C-alpha positions in Angstrom: 0.0 0.0 0.0 1.3 3.4 -1.0 2.1 5.8 1.9 -0.3 8.4 0.5 -3.2 5.9 0.7 -2.7 4.6 4.2 -5.6 5.3 6.7 -3.2 7.3 8.9 -2.1 9.6 6.0 -5.7 10.1 5.0 -6.6 10.9 8.6 -3.7 13.4 8.9 -4.8 15.0 5.6 -8.3 15.5 7.0 -7.0 16.8 10.3 -4.9 19.4 8.5 -7.7 20.4 6.2 -10.0 20.7 9.3 -7.4 22.9 11.1 -7.1 25.1 8.0 -10.8 25.5 7.7 -11.0 26.4 11.4 -8.5 29.2 10.9 -10.4 30.3 7.8 -13.7 30.3 9.7 -12.2 32.2 12.6 -10.4 34.9 10.4 -13.4 35.4 8.1 -15.6 35.8 11.2 -18.0 33.0 10.0 -18.1 31.7 13.6 -19.1 35.1 15.0 -22.5 35.2 16.5 -22.7 38.9 15.8 -22.0 38.3 12.1 -24.7 35.7 11.9 -27.2 37.9 13.7 -26.3 40.8 11.2 -27.1 38.4 8.4 -30.5 37.3 9.7 -31.4 41.0 10.4 -30.3 42.0 6.9 -27.8 44.5 8.4 -24.6 43.3 6.6 -23.6 41.7 3.4 -20.6 39.9 5.0 -22.1 36.5 5.5 -24.1 36.6 2.2 -20.9 37.3 0.3 -19.2 34.3 2.0 -22.2 32.0 1.4 -22.6 33.2 -2.1 -18.9 32.6 -3.0 -19.3 29.1 -1.4 -22.3 28.4 -3.7 -20.4 29.5 -6.7 -17.4 27.3 -5.8 -19.7 24.4 -5.2 -21.5 24.8 -8.5 -18.3 25.0 -10.4 -16.9 22.0 -8.6 -20.1 19.9 -9.3 -20.0 21.0 -13.0 -16.3 19.9 -13.3 -17.1 16.6 -11.6 -20.0 16.0 -13.9 -17.8 16.9 -16.9 -14.8 14.8 -15.9 -16.8 12.1 -14.0 -14.1 11.7 -11.4 -12.9 13.2 -8.1 -9.5 14.5 -7.3 -8.4 11.0 -6.2 -9.3 9.6 -9.6 -12.4 7.7 -8.4 -15.2 7.5 -10.9 -18.2 9.6 -9.9 -21.7 9.6 -11.4 -24.1 12.3 -10.1 -27.7 11.2 -10.6 -30.5 13.7 -11.1 -32.9 13.8 -8.2 -36.6 13.5 -9.1 -38.1 16.3 -7.0 -41.5 16.8 -8.6 -44.0 17.0 -5.7 -41.5 16.3 -3.0 -40.0 19.7 -2.4 -41.8 20.1 0.9 -39.0 18.0 2.5 -36.4 20.6 1.6 -38.6 23.5 2.9 -39.2 21.8 6.2 -35.6 20.7 6.6 -34.2 24.1 5.5 -36.7 25.9 7.9 -35.6 23.7 10.8 -31.9 24.2 10.0 -32.4 28.0 9.6 -34.3 28.2 12.9 -31.6 26.4 14.7 -28.9 28.4 13.1 -30.7 31.7 14.0 -31.4 30.7 17.6 -28.0 29.1 18.2 -25.9 31.5 16.2 -23.9 28.7 14.6 -24.4 26.1 12.0 -22.9 22.6 12.3 -19.7 23.3 10.3 -18.1 25.9 12.6 -19.0 24.1 15.8 -15.5 22.6 16.1 -13.9 26.0 15.3 -16.0 27.6 18.1 -14.9 24.9 20.6 -11.3 25.3 19.4 -11.6 29.1 20.0 -12.6 28.4 23.6 -16.3 29.1 23.2 -17.4 26.4 25.7 -21.1 26.7 25.1 -20.5 25.3 21.6 -20.0 21.9 23.3 -23.8 22.0 24.0 -24.4 22.7 20.3 -22.1 19.7 19.4 -24.0 17.5 21.8 -27.4 18.7 20.4 -26.2 18.1 16.8 -25.0 14.6 17.6 -28.3 13.9 19.5 -30.2 15.1 16.4 -28.2 12.9 14.1 -28.8 10.0 16.5 -32.6 10.6 16.6 -32.7 10.9 12.8 -30.8 7.5 12.6 -33.5 6.0 14.8 -36.4 7.5 12.8 -34.9 7.2 9.3 -36.6 3.8 8.6 -40.0 5.3 9.3 -39.5 8.5 7.4 -40.7 8.9 3.8 -37.4 8.8 1.9 -37.7 8.8 -1.9 
């Protein structure tokens, strides 16, 4: 097995990427409760600019993956179109719950680790709540209408 493909080297790579993202989240103030409140009150463009640039990068990335049909590691990828006719209510409900939690908590799941790393101890409660929510979803998933 090549050194670049060992589980330890992959774990180290993910750890370094996570640390880099933590620094980026901190320096760009994405983890700032005040910046998030400004966004939800339509008082600042800061967060909308960051989210908008992330959407553009994501769209370009998906377009490139669809074009080349492979990821950066060389694995073959096929992105299937989702049939969403008549099923959009799930996205509205899920997005509404996500936005409500984001607005009340002042943090979405991505930066929780950066908040904890920055010494914001209350973010541990957010992490516990996120893990509990994922656990409850895992329990309920067989009974939910997945299409």
